[in-house]
Backbone as JSON, one array per atom type, in Angstrom:
{
  "sequence": "XXXXXXXXXXXXXXXXXXXXXXXXXXXXXXXXXXXXXXXXXXXXXXXXXXXXXXXXXXXXXXXXXXXXXXXXXXXXXXXXXXXXXXXXXXXXXXXXXXXXXXXXXXXXXXXXXXXXXXXXXXXXXXXXXXXXXXXXXXXXXXXXXXXXXXXXXXXXXXXXXXXXXXXXXXXXXXXXXXXXXXXX",
  "N": [[-28.33, 24.4, -37.87], [-29.9, 24.4, -35.53], [-29.58, 21.77, -34.91], [-26.85, 21.61, -34.29], [-26.78, 23.21, -32.01], [-28.41, 21.73, -30.26], [-26.85, 19.42, -30.14], [-24.55, 20.44, -28.9], [-25.64, 21.21, -26.42], [-26.46, 18.69, -25.49], [-24.0, 17.42, -25.31], [-22.77, 19.02, -23.36], [-24.41, 18.39, -21.2], [-23.7, 15.79, -20.79], [-21.17, 15.98, -19.86], [-19.5, 15.26, -17.07], [-19.15, 16.58, -13.93], [-16.38, 16.22, -11.94], [-15.8, 15.86, -8.63], [-13.27, 17.15, -6.54], [-11.23, 15.04, -4.69], [-11.04, 15.22, -1.26], [-10.3, 13.77, 0.9], [-8.44, 12.98, 3.85], [-4.95, 12.36, 3.56], [-2.67, 9.73, 4.35], [0.34, 10.03, 6.32], [3.53, 9.51, 4.89], [6.79, 8.07, 4.14], [7.77, 9.82, 2.18], [6.46, 12.19, 2.64], [6.58, 15.59, 2.92], [7.1, 18.6, 4.81], [5.46, 21.67, 4.14], [6.6, 24.25, 4.65], [9.15, 23.65, 5.78], [10.22, 21.55, 4.29], [10.98, 19.05, 5.22], [11.0, 15.58, 6.21], [8.02, 14.5, 7.54], [7.49, 12.33, 9.21], [9.68, 12.07, 10.76], [9.58, 13.79, 12.85], [8.34, 14.87, 16.0], [5.1, 15.48, 17.57], [1.87, 16.97, 16.65], [0.56, 17.08, 13.28], [-0.43, 18.69, 10.16], [-2.69, 19.08, 7.33], [-3.63, 20.67, 4.31], [-6.08, 20.95, 1.9], [-6.25, 22.26, -1.25], [-8.18, 23.95, -3.71], [-7.96, 22.78, -6.99], [-5.6, 21.38, -6.67], [-5.6, 18.4, -6.82], [-5.32, 15.45, -4.9], [-2.93, 16.25, -3.81], [-2.29, 17.5, -1.14], [-1.15, 20.25, 0.93], [1.24, 19.68, 3.33], [2.01, 20.05, 6.82], [4.49, 20.48, 9.3], [3.98, 21.24, 11.83], [1.09, 22.13, 13.71], [0.79, 24.78, 14.3], [2.13, 25.93, 12.16], [0.4, 25.31, 10.05], [-1.93, 26.78, 10.75], [-0.86, 29.33, 10.71], [-0.22, 29.51, 7.97], [-2.83, 29.48, 6.88], [-3.71, 31.96, 7.7], [-2.11, 33.8, 6.45], [-1.83, 36.74, 4.53], [-1.14, 36.47, 1.88], [-2.12, 34.02, 1.14], [-4.27, 32.97, -1.03], [-5.67, 30.96, -2.22], [-8.47, 28.75, -2.73], [-9.58, 27.05, 0.0], [-10.37, 23.74, 0.51], [-10.48, 21.65, 2.35], [-9.33, 20.98, 5.67], [-7.13, 19.34, 7.79], [-6.03, 18.03, 10.94], [-3.77, 16.34, 13.15], [-5.3, 14.08, 15.34], [-4.78, 14.21, 18.55], [-5.92, 12.83, 20.57], [-6.56, 10.37, 19.69], [-6.64, 6.79, 19.67], [-3.63, 5.31, 20.57], [-2.09, 7.49, 19.78], [0.71, 9.43, 20.48], [2.81, 12.05, 21.78], [5.38, 11.77, 20.77], [4.97, 9.97, 18.7], [2.66, 10.81, 16.79], [0.92, 9.62, 15.0], [-0.04, 8.44, 11.72], [-2.39, 8.41, 10.36], [-4.53, 9.36, 11.81], [-6.45, 11.61, 11.41], [-8.37, 14.6, 11.93], [-11.07, 16.85, 11.32], [-9.99, 20.08, 11.01], [-11.49, 22.36, 11.42], [-13.47, 21.72, 13.2], [-12.16, 20.68, 15.32], [-10.86, 20.72, 18.7], [-8.6, 22.78, 20.4], [-5.63, 22.88, 22.39], [-4.05, 25.56, 23.62], [-1.02, 27.11, 24.36], [0.12, 25.19, 25.98], [2.62, 23.2, 27.7], [4.24, 22.11, 25.6], [6.2, 21.2, 22.71], [6.46, 21.36, 19.15], [7.11, 19.62, 16.02], [9.21, 21.15, 14.96], [10.44, 22.17, 17.11], [9.32, 24.43, 18.27], [6.85, 26.21, 20.28], [3.71, 24.51, 20.46], [0.4, 23.84, 19.2], [-2.17, 21.75, 20.47], [-4.23, 19.54, 18.98], [-7.52, 18.12, 19.2], [-10.1, 15.75, 18.57], [-12.07, 15.18, 20.38], [-13.48, 17.19, 22.75], [-13.38, 16.73, 25.55], [-11.07, 15.25, 25.9], [-9.21, 17.16, 25.18], [-9.54, 18.97, 27.29], [-8.62, 17.34, 29.41], [-5.95, 17.03, 28.62], [-5.07, 19.68, 28.81], [-5.3, 20.02, 31.55], [-3.17, 18.5, 32.43], [-0.94, 19.58, 31.06], [-1.14, 22.32, 31.03], [-2.33, 25.44, 29.61], [-4.93, 26.79, 27.41], [-8.22, 25.91, 26.34], [-9.72, 25.88, 23.18], [-11.47, 26.76, 20.09], [-10.6, 26.64, 16.56], [-10.84, 29.23, 15.27], [-10.58, 30.92, 17.44], [-7.96, 30.88, 18.22], [-5.26, 32.8, 19.16], [-3.24, 35.07, 17.23], [-0.79, 35.52, 18.41], [-0.08, 33.07, 19.45], [0.95, 31.67, 17.4], [3.36, 32.36, 15.86], [5.89, 32.9, 17.49], [8.2, 35.5, 18.2], [11.73, 35.29, 17.64], [14.02, 34.96, 20.41], [15.51, 37.92, 21.66], [18.85, 38.49, 21.66], [20.05, 40.68, 22.84], [18.26, 41.41, 24.7], [16.06, 43.16, 24.47], [13.01, 44.23, 22.97], [12.99, 46.49, 21.37], [15.51, 46.58, 20.2], [15.38, 44.32, 18.57], [13.37, 45.08, 16.77], [14.65, 47.3, 15.63], [16.8, 46.01, 14.34], [15.4, 44.5, 12.43], [14.27, 46.59, 10.92], [16.61, 47.75, 9.91], [17.54, 45.72, 8.27], [15.53, 45.7, 6.36], [15.85, 48.09, 5.2], [14.47, 50.3, 6.06], [13.86, 53.21, 8.09], [13.74, 54.29, 11.5]],
  "CA": [[-27.95, 25.24, -36.74], [-30.57, 23.89, -34.34], [-28.97, 20.48, -34.58], [-25.56, 21.88, -33.65], [-27.07, 23.71, -30.67], [-28.89, 20.58, -29.48], [-25.7, 18.56, -29.92], [-23.71, 21.1, -27.9], [-26.33, 21.1, -25.13], [-26.4, 17.29, -25.07], [-22.62, 17.16, -24.92], [-22.55, 19.69, -22.08], [-25.15, 17.64, -20.18], [-22.97, 14.54, -20.56], [-19.93, 16.3, -19.15], [-19.7, 15.02, -15.64], [-18.23, 17.3, -13.05], [-15.75, 15.33, -10.98], [-15.42, 16.61, -7.44], [-11.92, 16.89, -6.07], [-11.19, 14.24, -3.46], [-10.39, 15.95, -0.16], [-10.09, 12.89, 2.04], [-7.07, 13.14, 4.36], [-3.97, 11.37, 3.12], [-1.78, 9.31, 5.43], [1.74, 10.43, 6.22], [4.38, 8.47, 4.31], [8.2, 8.5, 4.19], [8.05, 10.93, 1.25], [5.66, 13.36, 2.99], [7.44, 16.69, 3.36], [6.44, 19.8, 5.3], [5.38, 22.75, 3.16], [7.56, 25.3, 4.95], [10.5, 23.17, 6.12], [10.65, 20.53, 3.32], [11.56, 17.93, 5.95], [10.13, 14.42, 6.34], [7.18, 14.69, 8.72], [7.53, 11.17, 10.11], [10.88, 12.16, 11.59], [9.4, 14.84, 13.85], [7.26, 14.63, 16.95], [4.02, 16.46, 17.64], [0.81, 16.87, 15.65], [0.79, 17.6, 11.93], [-1.63, 19.18, 9.49], [-2.73, 19.08, 5.87], [-4.61, 21.57, 3.71], [-6.43, 20.62, 0.51], [-6.58, 23.47, -1.99], [-8.85, 23.75, -4.99], [-7.06, 22.7, -8.13], [-4.45, 20.52, -6.38], [-6.17, 17.11, -6.42], [-4.4, 14.43, -4.43], [-1.65, 16.83, -3.4], [-2.46, 18.53, -0.12], [0.04, 20.81, 1.56], [1.43, 19.11, 4.67], [2.7, 20.95, 7.74], [5.17, 19.75, 10.37], [3.36, 21.69, 13.09], [-0.25, 22.71, 13.55], [0.96, 26.24, 14.28], [2.49, 26.29, 10.78], [-0.82, 25.21, 9.25], [-2.8, 27.91, 11.07], [-0.16, 30.51, 10.19], [-0.42, 29.5, 6.52], [-4.21, 29.87, 6.58], [-3.91, 33.38, 8.02], [-1.23, 34.66, 5.65], [-2.58, 37.53, 3.55], [-0.79, 35.99, 0.54], [-2.81, 32.76, 0.88], [-5.52, 33.34, -1.7], [-6.28, 29.78, -2.81], [-9.68, 28.27, -2.09], [-9.32, 25.91, 0.88], [-11.48, 22.8, 0.45], [-10.5, 20.84, 3.57], [-8.18, 21.15, 6.56], [-7.06, 18.27, 8.77], [-4.95, 18.03, 11.91], [-3.63, 15.09, 13.9], [-6.11, 13.97, 16.55], [-3.89, 13.76, 19.61], [-6.68, 12.0, 21.49], [-6.85, 9.09, 19.04], [-6.01, 5.63, 20.28], [-2.26, 5.08, 20.17], [-1.36, 8.72, 19.47], [1.56, 10.01, 21.53], [3.49, 13.24, 21.28], [6.53, 11.32, 20.0], [4.43, 9.28, 17.51], [1.27, 11.27, 16.76], [0.11, 8.81, 14.09], [0.02, 8.79, 10.3], [-3.72, 8.37, 9.74], [-5.57, 9.79, 12.75], [-6.79, 12.99, 11.08], [-9.68, 15.12, 12.27], [-11.37, 18.13, 10.66], [-9.39, 21.17, 11.79], [-12.48, 23.39, 11.73], [-14.31, 21.27, 14.32], [-11.29, 20.2, 16.4], [-10.64, 21.55, 19.88], [-7.16, 22.97, 20.53], [-5.03, 23.37, 23.63], [-3.12, 26.63, 23.24], [-0.18, 27.55, 25.47], [0.55, 24.05, 26.79], [4.07, 23.08, 27.83], [4.7, 21.15, 24.6], [6.78, 21.75, 21.49], [6.12, 20.59, 17.96], [8.13, 18.99, 15.21], [10.33, 22.03, 14.68], [10.97, 22.64, 18.38], [8.64, 25.65, 18.71], [5.6, 25.94, 20.99], [2.76, 23.87, 19.56], [-1.01, 23.66, 19.53], [-2.51, 20.33, 20.57], [-5.59, 19.38, 18.49], [-8.28, 16.94, 19.64], [-11.46, 15.61, 18.06], [-12.93, 15.11, 21.55], [-13.19, 18.3, 23.67], [-13.06, 16.24, 26.89], [-9.65, 14.87, 25.89], [-8.47, 18.42, 25.18], [-9.59, 19.47, 28.68], [-7.73, 16.5, 30.21], [-4.58, 17.38, 28.23], [-4.79, 21.0, 29.39], [-5.12, 19.84, 33.0], [-1.83, 17.94, 32.64], [0.14, 20.34, 30.41], [-1.43, 23.74, 31.02], [-2.89, 25.98, 28.38], [-6.35, 27.09, 27.3], [-8.92, 25.11, 25.35], [-10.5, 26.76, 22.29], [-11.65, 26.37, 18.7], [-9.63, 27.15, 15.58], [-10.96, 30.67, 15.03], [-10.24, 31.66, 18.66], [-6.52, 30.83, 18.48], [-4.69, 34.14, 18.91], [-2.06, 35.13, 16.38], [0.4, 35.47, 19.26], [0.24, 31.68, 19.73], [1.38, 31.02, 16.17], [4.73, 32.58, 15.41], [6.6, 33.73, 18.46], [9.44, 36.11, 17.72], [12.92, 34.7, 18.26], [14.5, 35.77, 21.53], [16.47, 38.97, 21.35], [20.04, 38.28, 22.49], [20.37, 41.9, 23.59], [17.32, 41.53, 25.8], [15.01, 44.16, 24.31], [12.24, 44.19, 21.73], [13.35, 47.63, 20.53], [16.67, 46.2, 19.43], [14.92, 43.39, 17.54], [12.67, 45.89, 15.77], [15.66, 48.09, 14.93], [17.53, 45.13, 13.44], [14.5, 44.2, 11.31], [14.18, 47.78, 10.09], [17.86, 47.95, 9.18], [17.58, 44.71, 7.21], [14.59, 46.03, 5.3], [16.21, 49.37, 4.62], [13.63, 51.4, 6.55], [14.41, 53.9, 9.28], [12.93, 54.8, 12.57]],
  "C": [[-28.58, 24.73, -35.44], [-29.97, 22.57, -33.91], [-27.65, 20.67, -33.84], [-25.77, 22.36, -32.22], [-27.54, 22.58, -29.77], [-27.73, 19.64, -29.16], [-24.79, 19.13, -28.83], [-24.33, 21.01, -26.51], [-26.27, 19.67, -24.6], [-24.99, 16.94, -24.6], [-22.31, 17.8, -23.57], [-23.24, 18.94, -20.95], [-24.42, 16.35, -19.84], [-21.68, 14.78, -19.79], [-20.17, 16.19, -17.66], [-18.66, 15.8, -14.84], [-17.68, 16.31, -12.02], [-15.28, 16.17, -9.8], [-14.02, 16.19, -7.01], [-11.98, 16.11, -4.76], [-10.41, 15.01, -2.39], [-10.27, 15.09, 1.08], [-8.66, 13.07, 2.54], [-6.18, 12.01, 3.86], [-3.07, 10.99, 4.29], [-0.37, 9.88, 5.23], [2.53, 9.24, 5.7], [5.83, 8.95, 4.37], [8.52, 9.67, 3.26], [7.24, 12.19, 1.55], [6.56, 14.44, 3.59], [6.59, 17.87, 3.83], [6.52, 20.91, 4.28], [6.45, 23.82, 3.41], [8.99, 24.76, 5.08], [11.07, 22.17, 5.12], [11.39, 19.37, 3.99], [10.53, 16.83, 6.07], [9.34, 14.53, 7.64], [7.22, 13.53, 9.69], [8.73, 11.2, 11.05], [10.74, 13.17, 12.73], [8.21, 14.53, 14.75], [6.19, 15.71, 16.86], [3.03, 16.33, 16.5], [1.18, 17.56, 14.35], [-0.51, 18.13, 11.36], [-1.53, 19.03, 7.99], [-3.88, 19.95, 5.4], [-4.82, 21.15, 2.26], [-6.92, 21.89, -0.16], [-7.26, 23.12, -3.31], [-7.82, 23.74, -6.11], [-5.81, 21.88, -7.89], [-4.95, 19.15, -5.93], [-5.1, 16.11, -6.01], [-3.07, 14.95, -3.94], [-1.87, 17.91, -2.34], [-1.11, 19.1, 0.33], [0.1, 20.23, 2.97], [2.25, 20.08, 5.51], [3.25, 20.16, 8.91], [4.66, 20.14, 11.75], [1.99, 22.25, 12.77], [-0.15, 24.23, 13.55], [1.34, 26.72, 12.88], [1.25, 26.29, 9.89], [-1.72, 26.43, 9.49], [-2.17, 29.21, 10.58], [-0.38, 30.61, 8.69], [-1.83, 29.99, 6.16], [-4.46, 31.35, 6.79], [-3.0, 34.32, 7.24], [-2.06, 35.45, 4.64], [-2.31, 37.05, 2.12], [-1.54, 34.72, 0.16], [-4.17, 33.07, 0.28], [-6.22, 32.16, -2.36], [-7.54, 29.39, -2.04], [-9.34, 27.0, -1.3], [-10.56, 25.02, 0.86], [-11.61, 21.97, 1.72], [-9.22, 21.06, 4.35], [-8.24, 20.04, 7.59], [-5.87, 18.47, 9.69], [-4.91, 16.67, 12.59], [-4.54, 15.14, 15.12], [-5.24, 13.36, 17.64], [-4.61, 12.94, 20.68], [-7.01, 10.64, 20.91], [-6.09, 7.97, 19.74], [-4.61, 5.43, 19.71], [-1.46, 6.33, 19.86], [-0.57, 9.18, 20.69], [2.24, 11.23, 20.94], [4.68, 12.84, 20.4], [6.1, 10.67, 18.69], [2.96, 9.65, 17.38], [0.35, 10.48, 15.83], [0.14, 9.34, 12.68], [-1.35, 8.91, 9.67], [-4.84, 8.91, 10.62], [-5.91, 11.28, 12.58], [-8.19, 13.34, 11.56], [-9.84, 16.47, 11.58], [-10.87, 19.27, 11.55], [-10.42, 22.22, 12.2], [-13.39, 23.0, 12.88], [-13.48, 20.76, 15.5], [-11.26, 21.21, 17.55], [-9.13, 21.6, 20.12], [-6.79, 23.38, 21.94], [-3.92, 24.32, 23.2], [-2.34, 27.05, 24.48], [0.23, 26.43, 26.41], [2.08, 23.99, 26.81], [4.63, 22.03, 26.87], [5.28, 21.88, 23.39], [6.48, 20.81, 20.34], [7.35, 20.08, 17.23], [9.35, 19.85, 14.94], [10.87, 22.68, 15.95], [10.36, 23.92, 18.91], [7.38, 25.28, 19.49], [4.53, 25.45, 20.01], [1.35, 23.85, 20.12], [-1.27, 22.17, 19.59], [-3.96, 20.15, 20.16], [-6.23, 18.06, 18.94], [-9.64, 16.94, 18.98], [-12.46, 15.66, 19.2], [-12.58, 16.24, 22.53], [-12.83, 17.85, 25.08], [-11.59, 15.82, 26.97], [-8.76, 16.11, 25.84], [-8.42, 19.0, 26.59], [-8.64, 18.67, 29.57], [-6.27, 16.81, 29.91], [-4.18, 18.71, 28.85], [-4.58, 20.9, 30.9], [-3.73, 19.31, 33.31], [-0.71, 18.87, 32.17], [-0.07, 21.85, 30.41], [-2.04, 24.17, 29.71], [-4.39, 26.2, 28.46], [-6.95, 26.28, 26.17], [-9.81, 26.03, 24.52], [-10.63, 26.16, 20.9], [-10.64, 27.05, 17.8], [-9.66, 28.66, 15.43], [-10.55, 31.51, 16.24], [-8.74, 31.67, 18.95], [-5.91, 32.19, 18.17], [-3.45, 34.05, 18.02], [-0.78, 35.01, 17.21], [0.81, 34.04, 19.6], [0.86, 30.98, 18.52], [2.84, 31.18, 15.84], [5.46, 33.48, 16.39], [7.89, 34.28, 17.85], [10.63, 35.41, 18.36], [13.4, 35.58, 19.39], [15.56, 36.76, 21.08], [17.69, 38.78, 22.25], [20.41, 39.51, 23.31], [19.37, 42.16, 24.7], [16.22, 42.55, 25.63], [14.31, 44.06, 22.96], [12.59, 45.34, 20.8], [14.54, 47.28, 19.64], [16.27, 45.26, 18.29], [14.23, 44.16, 16.42], [13.66, 46.71, 14.96], [16.44, 47.24, 13.93], [16.68, 44.76, 12.22], [14.4, 45.39, 10.35], [15.46, 48.0, 9.28], [18.0, 46.94, 8.05], [16.67, 45.06, 6.04], [14.89, 47.37, 4.64], [15.34, 50.53, 5.06], [14.26, 52.0, 7.79], [13.3, 54.17, 10.27], [11.78, 54.08, 12.96]]
}
């Protein structure tokens, strides 16, 4: 009995825990956006990737940084996030049309320009991430917007409501309620 216990303890000690690799992966022709399922290299603006526990080598990619931040804030998102990366728009050679396939920076330490006059890969207003806060300030001076960290980005900057053709928010709310079967 003691031998079996010692053997089990020795075997457990030999079991090496392998940490999940969370290094950013480059964009490739087969890289698809999590929400849109479209090739990310075909769209302008910065991108993002989220590494979740239990999905080694398979991060979720996002065609817009606003999509990534929205995903992180969804109440349904209950997976353990191990790493988050965004395109560094201040990296050498990065342009809005070609943001780069490998110039990732840690999303939690990046500086963002919110409310600039730029649109992302899906044609919606976009956040502009930078590893260097001075480059974010310079971008904001040219394109407008406010400079802030990830946690300070307001929800209102993430998923703007589609314009109401009738011209009123009440009508939009009423249409949503009718679709969901609720009243008033």
